[in-house]
C-alpha positions in Angstrom: -22.2 6.6 -25.0 -19.5 4.0 -24.8 -17.3 4.0 -21.7 -13.5 4.1 -22.3 -11.6 1.8 -20.0 -7.8 2.1 -19.7 -5.9 -0.9 -18.7 -2.5 -0.6 -16.9 -0.1 -3.4 -17.5 3.2 -4.3 -15.7 6.4 -5.3 -17.5 5.0 -8.9 -17.8 1.8 -7.8 -19.4 -0.2 -8.5 -16.2 -3.0 -6.1 -15.4 -2.3 -3.7 -12.6 -5.3 -3.1 -10.3 -4.1 -0.3 -8.2 -1.0 1.9 -7.7 -0.2 3.2 -4.2 2.9 5.3 -3.2 5.0 4.0 -0.3 7.6 6.5 0.9 7.3 8.2 -2.5 7.8 5.0 -4.5 4.9 3.6 -6.7 3.9 0.1 -5.8 1.5 -2.1 -7.8 -1.1 -3.9 -5.7 -4.2 -6.0 -6.3 -7.7 -4.5 -5.6 -9.0 -5.1 -2.1 -5.4 -5.2 -0.6 -5.3 -4.3 3.0 -2.6 -2.3 4.7 -1.5 -5.5 6.6 -1.2 -7.4 3.3 0.8 -4.6 1.8 3.2 -4.6 4.7 3.7 -8.4 4.3 4.3 -7.9 0.6 7.0 -5.4 1.5 8.4 -7.9 4.0 7.7 -5.6 6.9 6.7 -8.1 9.6 7.5 -6.2 12.8 4.8 -4.8 15.0 7.0 -1.8 15.6 6.0 0.2 12.5 4.2 3.5 12.1 2.1 4.0 9.0 0.7 7.3 7.8 -2.0 6.9 5.1 -3.0 10.1 3.3 -1.6 12.2 6.2 -3.4 10.2 8.9 -1.8 7.7 11.3 -3.3 4.2 11.1 -3.2 2.4 14.4 -1.7 -1.1 14.3 -5.1 -2.6 15.3 -6.6 -1.2 12.1 -4.0 -2.5 9.6 -5.9 -5.7 8.8 -9.2 -3.9 8.0 -7.7 -0.8 6.3 -8.3 -1.4 2.5 -6.1 0.6 0.2 -7.3 2.5 -2.8 -5.7 3.7 -6.1 -3.5 6.7 -5.5 -3.2 6.3 -1.8 0.0 7.8 -0.3 1.7 6.0 2.6 4.7 6.8 4.7 6.0 3.7 6.5 8.6 4.0 9.3 10.0 1.0 11.2 11.4 1.5 14.7 15.0 0.5 15.3 16.4 0.0 18.8 19.9 0.8 19.8 22.0 2.8 22.1 
């Protein structure tokens, strides 16, 4: 039996590998993207960030080795100082 493969394309016709949801917004990412890479892509460069991945907190030390998967749901909160 033949396998049906569905390709997802962005507005420029480029194939989309994965879609994750960050704070409810869909984001297209490449396969094998880590959480640290996604944060850089989103221009979140501070260490003062809390990330929840599929309802579990991901410690900062694990961001670089945490590989994302299609359909993952993330909540990202940056900490802001003030008084």
